DRENLUM-160522 format. One record per residue: residue in three letters; x, y, z of N, C-alpha, C, O in turn. Coordinates in pm, whole numbers. Layout:
N
<rodren 'ALA', <X, Y, Z>, <X, Y, Z>, <X, Y, Z>, <X, Y, Z>> ...
! end
This chain:
169
<rodren 'UNK', <-10604, 8554, 11084>, <-10566, 8420, 11122>, <-10689, 8350, 11181>, <-10760, 8408, 11263>> <rodren 'UNK', <-10712, 8230, 11140>, <-10830, 8156, 11187>, <-10814, 8114, 11332>, <-10703, 8110, 11386>> <rodren 'UNK', <-10924, 8084, 11393>, <-10924, 8038, 11533>, <-10846, 7907, 11547>, <-10776, 7886, 11646>> <rodren 'UNK', <-10859, 7822, 11447>, <-10787, 7694, 11449>, <-10636, 7717, 11447>, <-10562, 7651, 11521>> <rodren 'UNK', <-10589, 7810, 11365>, <-10446, 7842, 11360>, <-10398, 7900, 11492>, <-10289, 7866, 11539>> <rodren 'UNK', <-10478, 7987, 11553>, <-10442, 8046, 11682>, <-10430, 7938, 11788>, <-10338, 7940, 11869>> <rodren 'UNK', <-10524, 7843, 11789>, <-10519, 7734, 11885>, <-10396, 7647, 11863>, <-10332, 7602, 11959>> <rodren 'UNK', <-10363, 7622, 11737>, <-10244, 7543, 11705>, <-10118, 7614, 11753>, <-10028, 7550, 11808>> <rodren 'UNK', <-10110, 7744, 11732>, <-9994, 7821, 11778>, <-9983, 7818, 11930>, <-9872, 7808, 11983>> <rodren 'UNK', <-10094, 7825, 12001>, <-10094, 7816, 12147>, <-10040, 7681, 12193>, <-9963, 7673, 12288>> <rodren 'UNK', <-10082, 7575, 12125>, <-10034, 7441, 12159>, <-9885, 7428, 12135>, <-9812, 7373, 12218>> <rodren 'UNK', <-9839, 7479, 12022>, <-9696, 7473, 11992>, <-9618, 7554, 12095>, <-9514, 7508, 12142>> <rodren 'UNK', <-9666, 7671, 12131>, <-9600, 7753, 12232>, <-9595, 7679, 12366>, <-9493, 7685, 12436>> <rodren 'UNK', <-9703, 7612, 12402>, <-9706, 7536, 12528>, <-9605, 7421, 12525>, <-9536, 7397, 12624>> <rodren 'UNK', <-9596, 7351, 12411>, <-9500, 7242, 12398>, <-9358, 7296, 12409>, <-9272, 7234, 12473>> <rodren 'UNK', <-9331, 7410, 12348>, <-9197, 7469, 12354>, <-9163, 7511, 12496>, <-9048, 7498, 12538>> <rodren 'UNK', <-9260, 7559, 12572>, <-9237, 7594, 12712>, <-9200, 7469, 12791>, <-9108, 7471, 12873>> <rodren 'UNK', <-9272, 7362, 12767>, <-9242, 7235, 12834>, <-9103, 7186, 12795>, <-9026, 7142, 12881>> <rodren 'UNK', <-9070, 7191, 12666>, <-8938, 7147, 12621>, <-8827, 7231, 12684>, <-8726, 7176, 12726>> <rodren 'UNK', <-8845, 7361, 12691>, <-8746, 7447, 12755>, <-8729, 7410, 12901>, <-8617, 7402, 12951>> <rodren 'UNK', <-8840, 7387, 12970>, <-8834, 7350, 13112>, <-8764, 7215, 13129>, <-8684, 7199, 13222>> <rodren 'UNK', <-8793, 7121, 13043>, <-8733, 6988, 13050>, <-8582, 6996, 13027>, <-8504, 6939, 13103>> <rodren 'UNK', <-8541, 7067, 12923>, <-8399, 7081, 12892>, <-8328, 7160, 13003>, <-8217, 7125, 13042>> <rodren 'UNK', <-8392, 7263, 13053>, <-8336, 7342, 13164>, <-8313, 7250, 13284>, <-8207, 7255, 13346>> <rodren 'UNK', <-8410, 7166, 13316>, <-8397, 7074, 13430>, <-8285, 6975, 13411>, <-8210, 6947, 13505>> <rodren 'UNK', <-8272, 6922, 13291>, <-8164, 6826, 13263>, <-8028, 6894, 13278>, <-7936, 6839, 13339>> <rodren 'UNK', <-8017, 7014, 13221>, <-7886, 7081, 13227>, <-7851, 7127, 13368>, <-7736, 7117, 13409>> <rodren 'UNK', <-7950, 7176, 13443>, <-7925, 7213, 13583>, <-7879, 7091, 13661>, <-7788, 7100, 13743>> <rodren 'UNK', <-7942, 6976, 13636>, <-7904, 6852, 13704>, <-7763, 6811, 13665>, <-7683, 6773, 13751>> <rodren 'UNK', <-7731, 6819, 13537>, <-7596, 6784, 13491>, <-7493, 6877, 13555>, <-7385, 6831, 13594>> <rodren 'UNK', <-7524, 7006, 13565>, <-7432, 7101, 13629>, <-7415, 7067, 13778>, <-7304, 7069, 13829>> <rodren 'UNK', <-7526, 7037, 13846>, <-7523, 7012, 13989>, <-7452, 6882, 14025>, <-7371, 6879, 14118>> <rodren 'UNK', <-7482, 6776, 13953>, <-7428, 6646, 13990>, <-7297, 6611, 13924>, <-7213, 6543, 13983>> <rodren 'UNK', <-7277, 6657, 13803>, <-7159, 6615, 13729>, <-7056, 6725, 13710>, <-6938, 6697, 13694>> <rodren 'UNK', <-7099, 6850, 13711>, <-7008, 6960, 13691>, <-6956, 6970, 13548>, <-6883, 7063, 13515>> <rodren 'UNK', <-6993, 6875, 13464>, <-6950, 6876, 13324>, <-7071, 6845, 13237>, <-7083, 6733, 13185>> <rodren 'UNK', <-7159, 6940, 13220>, <-7280, 6911, 13143>, <-7252, 6874, 12997>, <-7330, 6801, 12936>> <rodren 'UNK', <-7144, 6924, 12941>, <-7117, 6892, 12801>, <-7091, 6743, 12784>, <-7144, 6682, 12691>> <rodren 'UNK', <-7010, 6684, 12873>, <-6981, 6540, 12863>, <-7109, 6459, 12881>, <-7133, 6362, 12810>> <rodren 'UNK', <-7190, 6499, 12977>, <-7317, 6432, 13001>, <-7408, 6443, 12879>, <-7464, 6344, 12833>> <rodren 'UNK', <-7421, 6566, 12826>, <-7507, 6590, 12712>, <-7460, 6517, 12586>, <-7542, 6465, 12510>> <rodren 'UNK', <-7330, 6513, 12564>, <-7280, 6444, 12445>, <-7330, 6299, 12443>, <-7382, 6252, 12342>> <rodren 'UNK', <-7314, 6231, 12555>, <-7357, 6093, 12560>, <-7509, 6081, 12555>, <-7563, 5994, 12486>> <rodren 'UNK', <-7578, 6168, 12627>, <-7724, 6165, 12633>, <-7785, 6185, 12495>, <-7876, 6112, 12456>> <rodren 'UNK', <-7735, 6284, 12420>, <-7796, 6314, 12290>, <-7764, 6206, 12187>, <-7848, 6174, 12103>> <rodren 'UNK', <-7644, 6150, 12193>, <-7609, 6042, 12101>, <-7705, 5926, 12118>, <-7754, 5869, 12020>> <rodren 'UNK', <-7732, 5890, 12242>, <-7823, 5780, 12271>, <-7966, 5818, 12239>, <-8039, 5738, 12179>> <rodren 'UNK', <-8009, 5937, 12278>, <-8150, 5974, 12261>, <-8188, 6000, 12115>, <-8306, 5992, 12081>> <rodren 'UNK', <-8091, 6032, 12030>, <-8122, 6053, 11888>, <-8156, 5922, 11816>, <-8229, 5924, 11717>> <rodren 'UNK', <-8105, 5810, 11864>, <-8123, 5683, 11792>, <-8270, 5648, 11769>, <-8306, 5613, 11657>> <rodren 'UNK', <-8358, 5656, 11871>, <-8499, 5624, 11844>, <-8564, 5723, 11746>, <-8649, 5684, 11665>> <rodren 'UNK', <-8524, 5850, 11753>, <-8576, 5951, 11660>, <-8533, 5917, 11518>, <-8613, 5921, 11425>> <rodren 'UNK', <-8405, 5884, 11501>, <-8352, 5849, 11369>, <-8425, 5727, 11313>, <-8450, 5720, 11193>> <rodren 'UNK', <-8458, 5633, 11398>, <-8526, 5511, 11351>, <-8665, 5541, 11294>, <-8719, 5458, 11220>> <rodren 'UNK', <-8723, 5656, 11326>, <-8855, 5694, 11276>, <-8850, 5787, 11155>, <-8954, 5822, 11099>> <rodren 'UNK', <-8731, 5828, 11115>, <-8718, 5927, 11008>, <-8788, 5886, 10880>, <-8858, 5968, 10820>> <rodren 'UNK', <-8770, 5763, 10837>, <-8832, 5721, 10710>, <-8982, 5739, 10714>, <-9043, 5782, 10616>> <rodren 'UNK', <-9043, 5707, 10829>, <-9188, 5725, 10844>, <-9227, 5872, 10835>, <-9341, 5905, 10800>> <rodren 'UNK', <-9133, 5960, 10867>, <-9159, 6103, 10867>, <-9111, 6172, 10739>, <-9115, 6294, 10728>> <rodren 'UNK', <-9066, 6093, 10642>, <-9025, 6149, 10513>, <-8881, 6193, 10504>, <-8846, 6272, 10416>> <rodren 'UNK', <-8795, 6144, 10594>, <-8655, 6183, 10594>, <-8567, 6058, 10590>, <-8614, 5946, 10611>> <rodren 'UNK', <-8440, 6079, 10562>, <-8346, 5966, 10558>, <-8217, 6006, 10630>, <-8155, 6106, 10597>> <rodren 'UNK', <-8179, 5926, 10729>, <-8052, 5949, 10797>, <-7942, 5884, 10715>, <-7953, 5767, 10676>> <rodren 'UNK', <-7836, 5959, 10689>, <-7727, 5910, 10605>, <-7605, 5879, 10692>, <-7573, 5952, 10785>> <rodren 'UNK', <-7540, 5770, 10660>, <-7428, 5721, 10739>, <-7294, 5747, 10671>, <-7286, 5771, 10551>> <rodren 'UNK', <-7188, 5741, 10753>, <-7049, 5755, 10710>, <-7016, 5896, 10660>, <-6935, 5913, 10569>> <rodren 'UNK', <-7081, 5997, 10721>, <-7054, 6136, 10685>, <-6962, 6199, 10789>, <-6972, 6170, 10908>> <rodren 'UNK', <-6874, 6286, 10743>, <-6788, 6361, 10835>, <-6862, 6482, 10887>, <-6970, 6515, 10839>> <rodren 'UNK', <-6805, 6547, 10987>, <-6863, 6657, 11062>, <-6960, 6750, 10992>, <-7080, 6743, 11017>> <rodren 'UNK', <-6910, 6837, 10906>, <-6995, 6936, 10840>, <-7104, 6869, 10757>, <-7219, 6913, 10756>> <rodren 'UNK', <-7066, 6764, 10686>, <-7163, 6694, 10602>, <-7273, 6629, 10686>, <-7390, 6628, 10646>> <rodren 'UNK', <-7237, 6575, 10802>, <-7336, 6516, 10893>, <-7427, 6626, 10949>, <-7548, 6606, 10961>> <rodren 'UNK', <-7369, 6741, 10983>, <-7449, 6853, 11035>, <-7549, 6901, 10931>, <-7666, 6922, 10961>> <rodren 'UNK', <-7502, 6917, 10809>, <-7587, 6963, 10699>, <-7700, 6863, 10673>, <-7816, 6902, 10657>> <rodren 'UNK', <-7665, 6736, 10670>, <-7766, 6631, 10650>, <-7869, 6637, 10762>, <-7989, 6629, 10735>> <rodren 'UNK', <-7825, 6650, 10886>, <-7916, 6651, 11000>, <-8018, 6765, 10987>, <-8138, 6743, 11001>> <rodren 'UNK', <-7971, 6885, 10960>, <-8060, 7002, 10949>, <-8157, 6983, 10833>, <-8277, 7007, 10848>> <rodren 'UNK', <-8108, 6941, 10719>, <-8194, 6923, 10602>, <-8299, 6814, 10625>, <-8416, 6833, 10594>> <rodren 'UNK', <-8257, 6702, 10680>, <-8349, 6589, 10697>, <-8448, 6612, 10811>, <-8565, 6576, 10798>> <rodren 'UNK', <-8404, 6669, 10922>, <-8498, 6698, 11031>, <-8602, 6799, 10985>, <-8718, 6793, 11025>> <rodren 'UNK', <-8561, 6892, 10900>, <-8656, 6989, 10846>, <-8765, 6920, 10765>, <-8880, 6965, 10764>> <rodren 'UNK', <-8730, 6812, 10698>, <-8830, 6736, 10622>, <-8935, 6673, 10714>, <-9049, 6653, 10673>> <rodren 'UNK', <-8897, 6643, 10838>, <-8989, 6579, 10932>, <-9090, 6678, 10990>, <-9193, 6638, 11044>> <rodren 'UNK', <-9060, 6808, 10980>, <-9148, 6910, 11037>, <-9107, 6953, 11176>, <-9172, 7040, 11234>> <rodren 'UNK', <-9001, 6894, 11231>, <-8956, 6931, 11365>, <-8874, 7060, 11365>, <-8857, 7123, 11470>> <rodren 'UNK', <-8824, 7099, 11249>, <-8750, 7224, 11236>, <-8789, 7288, 11103>, <-8833, 7220, 11011>> <rodren 'UNK', <-8772, 7419, 11095>, <-8793, 7492, 10971>, <-8656, 7523, 10913>, <-8577, 7594, 10974>> <rodren 'UNK', <-8628, 7470, 10795>, <-8498, 7488, 10731>, <-8458, 7635, 10722>, <-8339, 7667, 10725>> <rodren 'UNK', <-8555, 7724, 10710>, <-8527, 7867, 10697>, <-8472, 7930, 10824>, <-8420, 8041, 10821>> <rodren 'UNK', <-8484, 7860, 10937>, <-8433, 7911, 11064>, <-8288, 7868, 11091>, <-8231, 7904, 11193>> <rodren 'UNK', <-8230, 7791, 10998>, <-8098, 7731, 11020>, <-8004, 7763, 10905>, <-8041, 7750, 10788>> <rodren 'UNK', <-7883, 7805, 10939>, <-7780, 7830, 10838>, <-7654, 7756, 10877>, <-7613, 7757, 10993>> <rodren 'UNK', <-7593, 7692, 10780>, <-7464, 7626, 10799>, <-7368, 7677, 10694>, <-7402, 7683, 10576>> <rodren 'UNK', <-7248, 7715, 10737>, <-7147, 7756, 10640>, <-7011, 7710, 10690>, <-6983, 7713, 10810>> <rodren 'UNK', <-6928, 7668, 10598>, <-6795, 7622, 10633>, <-6760, 7495, 10561>, <-6804, 7471, 10449>> <rodren 'UNK', <-6679, 7411, 10629>, <-6633, 7287, 10568>, <-6607, 7184, 10676>, <-6648, 7202, 10791>> <rodren 'UNK', <-6539, 7075, 10640>, <-6515, 6967, 10735>, <-6397, 6992, 10828>, <-6346, 6899, 10891>> <rodren 'UNK', <-6353, 7117, 10837>, <-6251, 7156, 10935>, <-6308, 7256, 11036>, <-6279, 7250, 11156>> <rodren 'UNK', <-6390, 7350, 10986>, <-6454, 7453, 11069>, <-6586, 7489, 11004>, <-6597, 7499, 10882>> <rodren 'UNK', <-6687, 7508, 11088>, <-6812, 7557, 11033>, <-6890, 7635, 11138>, <-6868, 7621, 11259>> <rodren 'UNK', <-6981, 7716, 11088>, <-7068, 7799, 11172>, <-7211, 7752, 11153>, <-7258, 7734, 11040>> <rodren 'UNK', <-7279, 7731, 11263>, <-7420, 7691, 11261>, <-7498, 7804, 11328>, <-7478, 7831, 11447>> <rodren 'UNK', <-7584, 7869, 11254>, <-7665, 7980, 11306>, <-7810, 7935, 11313>, <-7866, 7885, 11215>> <rodren 'UNK', <-7869, 7953, 11430>, <-8010, 7917, 11450>, <-8085, 8047, 11480>, <-8064, 8109, 11584>> <rodren 'UNK', <-8171, 8086, 11389>, <-8241, 8214, 11402>, <-8354, 8210, 11503>, <-8379, 8310, 11571>> <rodren 'UNK', <-8423, 8100, 11514>, <-8533, 8089, 11609>, <-8514, 7964, 11693>, <-8593, 7869, 11684>> <rodren 'UNK', <-8410, 7964, 11775>, <-8384, 7846, 11857>, <-8489, 7836, 11967>, <-8508, 7930, 12044>> <rodren 'UNK', <-8557, 7722, 11975>, <-8660, 7707, 12078>, <-8601, 7698, 12219>, <-8674, 7707, 12317>> <rodren 'UNK', <-8470, 7680, 12229>, <-8405, 7666, 12360>, <-8335, 7793, 12404>, <-8265, 7793, 12506>> <rodren 'UNK', <-8351, 7902, 12331>, <-8286, 8028, 12363>, <-8319, 8074, 12505>, <-8232, 8122, 12577>> <rodren 'UNK', <-8445, 8061, 12545>, <-8485, 8103, 12680>, <-8410, 8024, 12787>, <-8361, 8081, 12883>> <rodren 'UNK', <-8403, 7893, 12770>, <-8337, 7809, 12870>, <-8188, 7842, 12880>, <-8134, 7848, 12990>> <rodren 'UNK', <-8122, 7863, 12767>, <-7979, 7894, 12768>, <-7952, 8027, 12837>, <-7862, 8038, 12920>> <rodren 'UNK', <-8031, 8128, 12804>, <-8011, 8258, 12866>, <-8040, 8255, 13016>, <-7974, 8324, 13093>> <rodren 'UNK', <-8139, 8177, 13058>, <-8168, 8161, 13200>, <-8051, 8096, 13272>, <-8012, 8141, 13380>> <rodren 'UNK', <-7995, 7990, 13214>, <-7881, 7923, 13276>, <-7760, 8015, 13285>, <-7692, 8019, 13388>> <rodren 'UNK', <-7733, 8087, 13179>, <-7618, 8176, 13179>, <-7635, 8284, 13285>, <-7539, 8316, 13356>> <rodren 'UNK', <-7755, 8341, 13299>, <-7776, 8448, 13397>, <-7776, 8394, 13540>, <-7733, 8465, 13631>> <rodren 'UNK', <-7823, 8272, 13561>, <-7828, 8214, 13696>, <-7694, 8163, 13743>, <-7649, 8194, 13854>> <rodren 'UNK', <-7630, 8084, 13659>, <-7511, 8011, 13702>, <-7379, 8071, 13656>, <-7273, 8029, 13701>> <rodren 'UNK', <-7387, 8167, 13569>, <-7265, 8224, 13513>, <-7174, 8112, 13462>, <-7053, 8114, 13484>> <rodren 'UNK', <-7234, 8015, 13394>, <-7159, 7900, 13345>, <-7059, 7942, 13238>, <-7086, 8028, 13156>> <rodren 'UNK', <-6942, 7878, 13242>, <-6840, 7906, 13142>, <-6868, 7832, 13013>, <-6850, 7886, 12904>> <rodren 'UNK', <-6911, 7708, 13024>, <-6936, 7625, 12906>, <-7076, 7567, 12918>, <-7101, 7478, 12999>> <rodren 'UNK', <-7164, 7619, 12837>, <-7301, 7572, 12837>, <-7314, 7458, 12737>, <-7260, 7466, 12626>> <rodren 'UNK', <-7385, 7355, 12774>, <-7406, 7242, 12683>, <-7524, 7274, 12592>, <-7637, 7230, 12617>> <rodren 'UNK', <-7498, 7349, 12489>, <-7600, 7394, 12393>, <-7668, 7274, 12328>, <-7602, 7190, 12268>> <rodren 'UNK', <-7801, 7266, 12341>, <-7873, 7152, 12288>, <-7865, 7145, 12136>, <-7857, 7035, 12081>> <rodren 'UNK', <-7868, 7256, 12067>, <-7855, 7254, 11921>, <-7718, 7200, 11881>, <-7707, 7121, 11787>> <rodren 'UNK', <-7613, 7243, 11951>, <-7479, 7191, 11924>, <-7474, 7042, 11954>, <-7413, 6965, 11879>> <rodren 'UNK', <-7537, 7002, 12064>, <-7536, 6861, 12101>, <-7608, 6776, 11996>, <-7565, 6664, 11968>> <rodren 'UNK', <-7715, 6827, 11937>, <-7785, 6753, 11832>, <-7692, 6731, 11712>, <-7693, 6624, 11651>> <rodren 'UNK', <-7613, 6832, 11678>, <-7518, 6819, 11568>, <-7411, 6717, 11605>, <-7374, 6633, 11523>> <rodren 'UNK', <-7360, 6725, 11728>, <-7261, 6627, 11776>, <-7321, 6486, 11769>, <-7254, 6392, 11726>> <rodren 'UNK', <-7447, 6472, 11812>, <-7515, 6342, 11807>, <-7531, 6291, 11665>, <-7515, 6172, 11640>> <rodren 'UNK', <-7563, 6381, 11572>, <-7576, 6342, 11432>, <-7442, 6295, 11377>, <-7435, 6195, 11305>> <rodren 'UNK', <-7334, 6366, 11413>, <-7201, 6325, 11368>, <-7170, 6184, 11416>, <-7126, 6099, 11339>> <rodren 'UNK', <-7194, 6161, 11545>, <-7158, 6032, 11605>, <-7244, 5918, 11552>, <-7194, 5808, 11527>> <rodren 'UNK', <-7373, 5944, 11534>, <-7460, 5839, 11482>, <-7433, 5811, 11334>, <-7455, 5699, 11288>> <rodren 'UNK', <-7385, 5910, 11261>, <-7353, 5890, 11120>, <-7221, 5815, 11104>, <-7210, 5724, 11022>> <rodren 'UNK', <-7122, 5854, 11184>, <-6989, 5794, 11173>, <-6929, 5783, 11313>, <-6875, 5880, 11365>> <rodren 'UNK', <-6938, 5665, 11375>, <-6887, 5648, 11512>, <-6744, 5699, 11528>, <-6656, 5667, 11448>> <rodren 'UNK', <-6723, 5777, 11633>, <-6593, 5837, 11662>, <-6577, 5978, 11609>, <-6489, 6051, 11655>> <rodren 'UNK', <-6661, 6018, 11514>, <-6649, 6151, 11452>, <-6672, 6263, 11552>, <-6603, 6365, 11547>> <rodren 'UNK', <-6767, 6248, 11641>, <-6802, 6357, 11733>, <-6687, 6392, 11828>, <-6676, 6506, 11874>> <rodren 'UNK', <-6602, 6295, 11856>, <-6490, 6319, 11948>, <-6381, 6408, 11887>, <-6291, 6454, 11957>> <rodren 'UNK', <-6390, 6431, 11758>, <-6292, 6513, 11686>, <-6327, 6661, 11687>, <-6249, 6744, 11639>> <rodren 'UNK', <-6445, 6695, 11741>, <-6497, 6830, 11728>, <-6520, 6898, 11861>, <-6561, 6836, 11959>> <rodren 'UNK', <-6491, 7028, 11863>, <-6527, 7115, 11975>, <-6623, 7221, 11921>, <-6625, 7249, 11801>> <rodren 'UNK', <-6699, 7279, 12009>, <-6791, 7384, 11966>, <-6790, 7498, 12068>, <-6757, 7479, 12185>> <rodren 'UNK', <-6827, 7614, 12019>, <-6835, 7733, 12104>, <-6963, 7808, 12068>, <-6973, 7867, 11960>> <rodren 'UNK', <-7061, 7805, 12160>, <-7185, 7877, 12132>, <-7175, 8024, 12172>, <-7104, 8060, 12266>> <rodren 'UNK', <-7246, 8107, 12100>, <-7258, 8249, 12133>, <-7407, 8277, 12145>, <-7481, 8267, 12047>> <rodren 'UNK', <-7449, 8312, 12266>, <-7592, 8332, 12289>, <-7625, 8480, 12289>, <-7549, 8563, 12338>> <rodren 'UNK', <-7738, 8508, 12234>, <-7789, 8644, 12231>, <-7936, 8631, 12266>, <-8011, 8561, 12198>> <rodren 'UNK', <-7978, 8698, 12371>, <-8118, 8686, 12412>, <-8209, 8718, 12294>, <-8196, 8823, 12232>> <rodren 'UNK', <-8299, 8627, 12266>, <-8389, 8642, 12152>, <-8331, 8591, 12022>, <-8402, 8582, 11921>> <rodren 'UNK', <-8202, 8556, 12023>, <-8137, 8497, 11906>, <-8079, 8601, 11813>, <-8093, 8720, 11839>> <rodren 'UNK', <-8016, 8561, 11708>, <-7991, 8422, 11675>, <-7877, 8363, 11759>, <-7794, 8436, 11813>> <rodren 'UNK', <-7877, 8231, 11770>, <-7768, 8161, 11837>, <-7667, 8124, 11728>, <-7704, 8073, 11622>> <rodren 'UNK', <-7541, 8149, 11756>, <-7435, 8119, 11661>, <-7339, 8021, 11729>, <-7289, 8047, 11839>> <rodren 'UNK', <-7316, 7909, 11663>, <-7230, 7806, 11721>, <-7115, 7779, 11625>, <-7136, 7745, 11508>> <rodren 'UNK', <-6994, 7795, 11675>, <-6874, 7769, 11595>, <-6826, 7628, 11625>, <-6806, 7592, 11741>> <rodren 'UNK', <-6806, 7548, 11520>, <-6752, 7414, 11534>, <-6612, 7412, 11475>, <-6587, 7467, 11368>> <rodren 'UNK', <-6520, 7347, 11547>, <-6383, 7338, 11502>, <-6335, 7194, 11520>, <-6349, 7135, 11627>> <rodren 'UNK', <-6279, 7139, 11413>, <-6223, 7005, 11420>, <-6088, 7015, 11490>, <-6001, 7091, 11447>> <rodren 'UNK', <-6071, 6939, 11596>, <-5948, 6946, 11675>, <-5861, 6822, 11661>, <-5744, 6823, 11701>> <rodren 'UNK', <-5917, 6716, 11603>, <-5842, 6592, 11583>, <-5869, 6538, 11443>, <-5978, 6558, 11389>> <rodren 'UNK', <-5775, 6473, 11387>, <-5790, 6412, 11253>, <-5843, 6272, 11263>, <-5862, 6205, 11161>> 
! end
């Protein structure tokens, strides 16, 4: 591996450490002040995805509208992978618009989730990968995200497996 590649990997690792720390801080704050980090995160991610989505065309991706749950999730993973922010090979989606499983093999937030679970013994963790899918659903089709619940299963080092279930029609 060239020196340039090693330096690039170090930079990426440093950025991921910062991202984990940032997400950890947000979730700890949501737990401390609100006691319901999922509700906080749902709104936060829906709003924060909008500026990212507005840049997709410049990054070689296209956000598609009027998609239901599973289709919005699939679109999000495929299109974000085109931008270079995710590697499509690290993500698996299977299921349909009633229930689906989202598996993330190399989740960059795995460290933060495991730290929160071990520190706080939280019952419901606001999984950032799940929240991104919820945000994609809502931005694609307003009201869609409110129809879905999710259940993350964390395993130190991954993969993270998130079950999505449609609870409302």
